[in-house]
N, C-alpha and C positions, 0 to 999 in steps of 0.2 A: 228410442232406438230399437225396442223389441217389436214395435208394430209398424212404425211409419217409415216408408221408403220414398224419399223425395216427395212427400205429400204436401210439404209446405210451399205451395207454389203461389207466387203473386199473380196479379191479374193480367190477362191479355188485353184488357179493355183500356185502362188508363196508364198502364206501365208494362214494360217488358218483363221477362221472367227473372226473378231473383228469389232464392230461398232466404228471405230476410224478413224482419219484422217491420211491416209498414202499417202503422196504426194512426193514420191521419183521419181522425174521426170526422164524419160528416162529408168527406170527399169521395169515398168509395164504398160500395155496398159489399156486404159479406158474400153474396153470391158471386160478385165480380171476382173477389179473391178466390172463392172456391172453384170457379170455373178454371182458373189457371192451374189450381191444384189438380184438377181432373186431367190436365193435359200432359203432366210431366212424367217421364220415365224412359228407360231402356238404353242399352249399348252392347257392344261385343268386340272381339279382337282378332289377331292374326292366326294363321294356320300353323300346324306343326311342320317344321322345316322338312323338306324332302318328301312331302306327301301331298297328293292332288285331291282337292275336294270334289265331291260328286253332287251336282245340283239336280240330277235326274230323279233322285229318290225322294224328292220333296213331298209328293202326294201319297206315298205309300201308307202314311198314317193319318190321312185326312179325316178318318172317322173320329179321331181324337178332338177335332174342331167342334164336334157336336157337344156343346157344353153340358147338356143334361141328357145326352143320348144314352140309351139303355146299355149299349156295348161299352161306351166310354166310361160310364159310371160303374159298371161291373168291374172293369179293369182298375179304376180308382180304388174301389173298396178292397179289391184283392191286394193291391199294393199297400194300402193303409194297414191292412191286417198283417202283411208280411213284415212291414217296418216295426209295428208294435210287437210282433212275435220275436223279432231279432233283438230289440233294445228294451223291451219291457213296456208295460202300460205306464205312461207318465203320471197318471193319477195316483199310482201307488208309490211314487218317488218322493223322498223328502224335499227334493228340489222343487217339485210342483207345489207342495204345501207352503214352502218358504216364499216362493214367488207370488203365489196366489194371496197369501197374507199381506204382502206388500201392495199388490195391485188393488186389493179390496179394503185396505186399511182406511180408517177415517182420519188418520194422521196425514192429511194433505192440505196444502194451502189452496183454499178455494179462490180461483181466479174470477174476477167480477167485471161486468160491464155496466156502466151507469146508463139506465134507460129511464128518463123522466125523474121521478123522485126516489127511485129504488136502485140498489145494486142487485143485478141478476147473476146467478151462477148455475151451471149445469154440473150435477154431482152424481157419481156412481159409487156404490159400496156393495158389500156382500149381500145385504138384504135387497138391494135395488141394482142388479147388475146392468140393466139397460138405462137406469138413471132417472133423475128428477130435475126439472127446472124449478128453481126456488129463488127467493129474493129476501132482502132485508133493507132496513133504512140505513143510509150512509153512516149515521152516528152509532149504529149497532155493530158495524163490521169489525171494529177494533176490539170488541169484547171477546173474552176467552171462549165463552159459550154463546155463539151468535144465535139469536132467536129467529131462525129461518122460517119462512112461510112457503109451503109447497104451492107451486103454481100449476105444474103439469107433471104427472107421474107416467113415465113411458112404459114401465113394467105393467102397470094397470091397463094402459091403453093396448099393449100387446095382448093381454088376456081378453080384453073386451072385443078387440077386432080379430082375435085369433091370427095374429100376424107377427113375425119376428122383426120389429122395427129397430133401426139404429137412428138415434137422434142426430140431425145434421145442422141444427141451428135455427135461429129465428131472425126475422126481419121486421122491424117495427116502424110504424108511421108516426112521425112527430110533426104536427102541423106548424108549430112555432117553437122558438128556442126555449121559451119558458113553459111550454105545455107538457103535460104528462101523457105519453102515448097510451092509447087504449087498445088499439088493434095491432096485431102482429101476425106474421105468416110463419107457421111452423113447418120445417122441412124434415121429412122422415124417409129413410131408405129401407125398403124391405130386404133384410138379409145383409145390409152393409154395402151394397153396390153404390156406384156414383150417381145413378139415376134415382131421383127422389119424387115423392108426392109432396103436395103442399096444401095445408089447410089453415084457414083464417081462424084466429084465436082471440078471445076477448080477455085482456089482461086484468080488467076490473072484476068480471064475473068468474074468471079462471075456468072458462069453458070454451069449447069450440063454438064458433058462430053457426047457428043452424042454417041449413040450405035454404029454408023458406025465408030467411032474412037476407037473402042474396049474398051469401058468403062467397069469397073467392076460394075455389077448391080445384086442385089439379089431382085427379084420382088415379091417373095412369103414370107410373114411374117414367120420368124423362130427365135427360140431362138438359138443364135450362137455367137461366138466371132471370132475376126480376128486380124491379125497383119501384117504390111507391112514387107516383107522380102527384097524387092528392088522395084524399080519403076514399075516393070512389074510382080511382084509375090506377092501373099498373102498367108500367113498361115491362114487357116480358119477351125475352128471346127464347123461343121454343120451336122445335120442328115437329109439326103434327103429321108429317108424312115424309117419306124419303126425299121427295122433291124439296122439302123445306129444311133439309139437313145437309151439312157439308160432307165432303168425302171422309172427314174424320169422325163423323157421327154427332157433331154438335150443331146448334141452331145456325141457320143462315138467314133467318128473318126476324125482325123486331115488330112486335104488335103493341098497340095501345088497347088495353082491355078494360072496358067499363063495367062497373058493378051491375049485376042483373042481366048481363048478356052472355051468350055462349062464346067460349073462347075461340072456337073455330070461325066465328063471325067477326072477331076483333080485327079492325083494319091493320094491314101491314104498312108500317111507316118507313121501313128501311130494309133493304135486301143486300146481302153480300153475294159473293160468287161461290159456286159449288166447290171450287178448289181452295177457298179460304178455310182456316181452322175453325173460326166461329165468328159470330157477330153479337152485338148487344147494345144496350143503352142504359142510362141511369140519370137520376137527378141528384146532384150533390149540394149540400148546404154547409157553408163554412164562413164564420165571421160575418154573418148577415148577407153573404153573397150566394145566390142560387144559380147553378149552372146546369144546363142539359148537355148530355154527351151522347154521341153515337159513334160506333166504332166497328170496324171489321179487321180481322187479323189475317192478312195474306199468308203468313207463316207463323211458326211458333214464336219467333222472336221479333215480329214486326206487327204493328197495329196502325191502321189508318183511322185517325180520329177527327171528329168535328165537334165544335163546342159553340154554345150560344148562351146568353143570359136568359134565365127563365123569367117570363113576364106573365101576368094574368091572362093576357090575350094570346100568349104563345106566338108572338110575332117578331121575336128577336132574330137577328141576322146570324146564320150559321157561318162559322169560320173553319176551314179545313186547315188543321195545324201543319200538315205536310206541305200544303201550298204556301204556307207562311215560312217554310224553311226548316221546321222541326224534323229531325230524322225519324223515319218510321220505327227504328229499333230503340228509340229513347223511351224512357218511362216519363209519364206526365201526371202531376198531382196539382190540385187546387188548394191553396192556403189563402182563403179569402179571395181577394182580387189579384193575388200573385200566383203565377204558375211555377212549380218546381219541376225541373227537367233533369233526369239522370241519364247520362250518356252510356251507351254500350260501344260506340265507335267514336273516334275523334271527330270533332265538329268545330268549325271556326278555329279559334286558337286554343280550344279546350280538349284535353285528352280523354280517352275512354275511361269511364268510371267516375267522372266529375259530376258534382251536383250543382246545378245552376238555378238562378231565380230571375224572373222577369215579370213586369206588370202585364196583366192580361190585355188591357186596352192598348198599352204601348206595343205589344207584340202584334195585335190585330191590325193596328194602324201602320206599323213600320216594319213588320217582318224581322229579318235578321239584323236590321239597322237599329232595332230597339236596344234599350239599356239592359243588357244581359250581364249579370254579375255572378261570380262563383261563390258558393258556400263551402264546397269541399273540392280540393284538387289532389288526386291520389299520387302517392309516391310508389316506387316499385314494390314496396313491402306493405302498403296500406290499402284498405278497401272499405267501402261503406257497407255496414251490416244492417242497419235499421234506421227508420225515421219515425218520429211521433210528433204530432202538432197539438199544442194546447191552445188556449184562447189567443195568446200573443207570442208564444215561443215555439221554436223548433228544437227538438232534442235529437241529436244524431249519435248513433253508436258506430264507432270507427274501429276497425281492426288493424293492428300492427303485428305482422307475423302471426295472424289468427288469434291475437289476444286483444279483447275489446276494452274501450274506454268511452266515456261520455263527453259530448261536446254540446254547448248550448248557443243558440242564436236568436236574436230578435230580427224578424224580417217584416217590413211594413212599407206601405206607401204613404209618404208625407207630402201633401200637396201634389199628388200623382207622381212623386219622385221616389224611386226605389231606394230604401235605406236598409243596410245590413249591419247589425251590431253583434260582435263576438262577446259572449258572456262567460267564457271559460274561467275568468278570474274569480268568479264567485263560487266555483265548484270546489269541493274538497279534493285533496291530493289523491285520496283513495279512488275517487271516481274518474279522475283525470289520467291516472296512470294505467297503462296496459298491463293486464295480468292474465294468468291462465285461469279462466273462469267463464261462466255464462253471465251475460249482462243484458237486460232488456228493459225498456221503458215504454209506458203507454199513458196517454193523457187520461186523467180521471174524468174530466168533462170538458171537451174542447170548446164548448160554447160559453162556459161560465167561469173557468178558472185556469190558472197556470200550474196546477198541481199535477204531479205524475206519480204513477205507481212504478216503483223500481224493484225488479226481481234479480237476485244474484244467487249463484251457486257455483260449485266446482265438482270435480270428479268425486272427491271424498267429503266435501262439506255440503250439507243439505241446503235447500233453498231458503232464502229469507225474502220477505216482502216488506218494503218500506214505502212511506208516503214522503215524496220529495216536494217540498213547498218552496217556490222560487218567486222572489221579486227582483227588481232591477239592481239591488245592492247586496243580497245575501241569499244563501240556500240553507234550508233546515231540513233535516231528515228524521223521521219518526218511524221506528220499527213497529210494524203492525203484526206480522206473523212470522213464525220460525218453524220450519219442519224439523221434527226430531230425527236423530240418526236412525236410519232404517236398516243399516247393516253395520257389522263390526269392522272398524278400521284398525288395522294392526300397526304396531310401531315401525315395522320394517317396510311398510308400503310407502313408495315415493312416486310423486308425479313429476314427470319431466317432459320437456319438448326436445325432440331430436330431429336431425336432418339426415336423409339418405340421398346418395348421389344416383340419379337415374342414368339410363343408357346414354343420353346425349349430354350429360354433365349437369343437368338441372338439379338444384337442391330441393328436395321434397320434404316438407315438414310432417312430423307425426307426433302425437301425444302418446305417452307411455305411462301406464300405472304399473310400476315394478313391484312385484310381491316378494321382496327379499332377494337373496342371491341364489335361489334354487334354480339351477340351469336345466333341471329336468321337469320343471313345472310347465303345464300347458300354457300356450300363448294364443289368444284369440285376437285377430285383426278384424276390425270393422271398417269398410270403405265404401265409397259411392262413385265419385269421379265423373259427374255429369251434370248437365242442365244448370250450371252455375250455382249449384247448391253447396253451401259452405257448412262443413261439419266442425263443431267445436265442443268444448267441455260441457258436461251436464251431469247432474246428480241422478243416477239411474238405480233405483232400489232393486229392480229385478236383476240387473247385472251384478250389483253388489252382493246380493244374497245367493244368486245362482252360480257365480263365477269367482268373484274376488275373495269371498269368505273361504272358499275352498283352496285358495292359494294360487289361482291362475293369474298370469300376467294378461294385460289388456292393452291393445293398441288402437288408436283412432287415427287413420291415415288421411292426409289432406292432398289428394291426387289432383293432377291437372284434369280439366274438364269440370271441376268444381268452381266455387266462387270465392275461395279463400283469399285470393289476391286480385279479385275483381274480374272484369270482362276478359282481359288478356289471358288470365290463367284458364278461363273456360275455353276460349277460342283456340288455345294451344292444342286441344285434343278433340276438335270437331272433325267429323267426317273422315277424310283421308289421313288425318293426324291422330285418329283414335288410339293407335297403338301406344302413344305416349302415356296415356292413362294406365295401360296395362304394364308398360315398362316401369312406371312409377310404383305400382303395387309390388311388382317383383323385386324392385330395388329395396323397398321397405322390408320385405320378407328376408331378403339376403342380409340386410344390415343387422337384423335381430340376431342372426347367427354369428356374423362377423364381429359384432360388438360384444359377444359373449353372454347375451341375455339368456339364450337357450343353447343347449349343446348340440342340437341337430334340427334340421328343417322338419323332421318328423314330430317335433313338439308344437309346430305352428299350424293353426287352422285359420281360415279366412271365411268371413260371412258377409254377405251383402244382399240387399233386396232391390227388386225392380231393376233400374239401371245398374245398381250394385250386384244384382243377381246375374246379370250378363257379364259383368266384370269378373265375377267368381267363376262363371261357366267357362270363360276364356282362360282364366288362370288354370283351370282344370285341364283344358286341351292343349294349352301352350307350354306351360312350364310346371308340369305336375311334380317335378322333383323338389320344388320349393315349399311344398306343403304336406302336412301329415293328414289333413282332412279338409273338406270344403263343404260349406253350406250355401246353397243358392236358393234364395227365396223370391217368390213371385217374379221369375225372370223372363226376359226375352231370350230366345235361343236361336230361332230360325229367322235370320235377317232377310231372307228372300221373300218371306211371307208377311213380315211384321206390318207393312204399310196397308195390308188388306184386312187386318184383323182388329176389330174394335177401334180404339182411338189411335192406332198406329200411324195413320197418315199424318197426324199432327206432329210427329217427331222427326220428319225427314230433314228438317233444318239441323238436327243434331247428328243424324247418322248418314244421311244420303238417301237417294231414291233407288231402290232395288230394281225398278223397272226402267232404268236408264243405264248409261255406261258406268254409273257409279258401282254397279254390281261387279262387273269384271275388273274395274280399275282398282277398287279397294274394299268394297263392302263385303265381298265373300270372304275376305281374310279374317274378319272378326265376326263371322257367323258360327257360333259354337257347334250348332247342329251339323253343319257341313264340314267341320274340321275335326270330327272324331276320327282318330286314326285306329283302325282295327288292330294294327300291330302294337299299339301302345296300351291296349286294354289291360295287360298284366301290370303295367307300371302306374296307371292312374290311381290317385289316392282315393280313400273312401269318400263318398259323396252322398249328401242328403239334399234332395230337392223338395221344396215346399211351395204350395200355392193355395188358392181359394177358388172354389167353383163359382162363387158370386163376384169374382173380380171382373168388372166390366171395363177395366182400363187396359191391363195387360192380359191377353187371352190365356186361360189355363192351358191351351194347346201347347204353348211353348214349353212349359214345365213337363207336361205329359209326354210330348214327342221326344224331347231330349232323353228323358229317362227310358222310355220305351225302346228307343234305338240302341242305347247302351246295353240294356238287358238282352235285346235280340242279338247283339254282338258277343254276348257271353260274359258281360261284366257281372260279378257277384257281389261286389262291395258298393253297390249303388242302391239307395233307398229313397222312398217317395212318400210324402204325406200331403194330402189335399183336404183342406177344411171345407166342409160343405157350405159354410157361411163365411162372412168376414170381409168381403170386398177386397180392395187392393192392399189394405193393411194386413190381411191374412187372418184376422180374428174379429169377431163381432162383440165380444165381451171379455171380462177378466179371466174367466175359466178357460176360454179358448186360447187366449194369449198365454196363460200360464202353461197350458198343455204343450203348445208348440215350443215355448221357451225351455221347458224341462226336457222335452224330447231331444232338442239339439245340444243343449248344454251337457246332459248326462252322456249322450253319445260321444261328444268330443272329449270329455274327461276320460272315458273308458279307452278311447282310441289313442290319446296323446300322452296319457299320464301313467306312470308306474305306481302312482299313489293308491293307497287303500280307500281314498276318498272318492274314487272314480264313480261310485254309484250314487253319490250325493249325500252320504252320511256326514 
């Protein structure tokens, strides 16, 4: 929560957008997941009543669009210095030290992925802030002191290349189910941006493959995705020129790149439209079934997909899933020869949010007349949070009023007939019962076993990692790792779920960590409300050390526009209905005062990033009386310009098209930049705006221009901080993250609290 704002985006390729855990191993590539992460962000709200916006002043500060322009960076450095002068250097704050200790602590549960005969983990710590890729044998992982073997040291690579790399993952080639992958592709981002370079790496020799050995190398940072087709061929979606990129800045062509050839000479095998969001392709392997996919995304929430069985001769028949009747906005996964379909809109007799199963061959032959069966049918208070597939099983995490539980199914084709078996009866009551917690599952090895890693935590209880072993008659759970308590939990701290009534009567849930009965304690709200991203409980050591230990209350708000209740909750705040998300936030803030948690709105701060940054910017201009301070991180603020800056064009499904009637009809109402009322400058609450120069998703212009305009209008309680590195998360390593965290937490405590702890002691 301190770094990521809507970053967990699923794939545009085989599924529509959900901020959920989809870990069906072998059916989707990591880059396919990452590309959707690159697309997600942004929102805004309605104007101050009785004041007319002015759209003629949009280009007065166009110089701030020059990301590394001399004039722009001079202004940035001046504002950074002004902010540090006003609030102190975070490095000297006890909050910084506490948060940094937590972020750099070695007391973390190392998440692993099984690649061949090893468990791989990417690890950061104080001595290695950029991290190392390391591995161990599966039987060693449960040991208290795991004998890790370093595979790649990113800090050493940064020194060697004199470049500030941020590790973005690997993609390995596995010729057969039983084989041990030798080659992988390492993705690295200079400075933390979404654009990456890629270099082929030898996992046996633990070295990059030399160029003279015909290594696959992409040396210029680009937003792209790729998938191994065989040992010597990549399917790669990449735009090598503006003509080969969509209006959103993503690839519109798919190439087949042979080893030893120049990428620019690789034949283009698939092309999308300039107006598409992106295109791509992949080869998936699951339960012995190999499938080739091609796709283009006409919009953020729709994908046009084709699939065929992969054969040595590559002569399989392509089937267009949309021509077969599958909705373009549905998510599609392969589980062996079964397709799983998650709906965003109602289809046939199934409601939006349902998860369905159908045999691939049955669908290709019979279209919508095929035997389509439901795995999950949502109720008004339930939604699908995540899916993971093992060799024979599907594990679903289902939310009931934003509280998760686990559900198990066996889905198979028996004599070409689809059969679904519910295995919930073998689960323990604790896993089956919805609770206020975080719960996720991932298959250990989807090719060879039905074991799952199960991770669980809550706001005040640290994470545990267990091995869940399942057969057809029973479930056994073995605790593998437990995170120690990273912050002090007080006896008077209580976790609750409450509901606020929004302007139209809708009940809006929020989680509260109540720090005793001190009504004068600061209260921090975190909210997002967009892109169907669902916020839920998690153990956050930075939040615990920097906020909760000091006596602050904390609220996590589940606004419309998110995914807490499935697609309908998200669609309720799209485009012309965006105001509902902002009404929901204001309802939560008011409820905190009305319920007696705090004695005044002046005790309340709200913070959000990306789409949440625009949410908070609109809270600032719409209802400033509800807040004592506001933090807007990596925000969008100028909704007239957003579609022309970086990836903005890809978000028009969420907000609307500012170059159409949408602008006059509704979009101008939630463009914070245009709804600053000069007469309200004296009543606007203190504001901190943060962003990153290296953010190539949401242009830093938005944060710069909003701040610059307020300062020009005479606002004195507005501060700005721009990290020179960091990408869309706002920070590239633990020190940068701790710096920004200490900056805003210390500032908020000083503003909201009468306590002597306001400086972080």
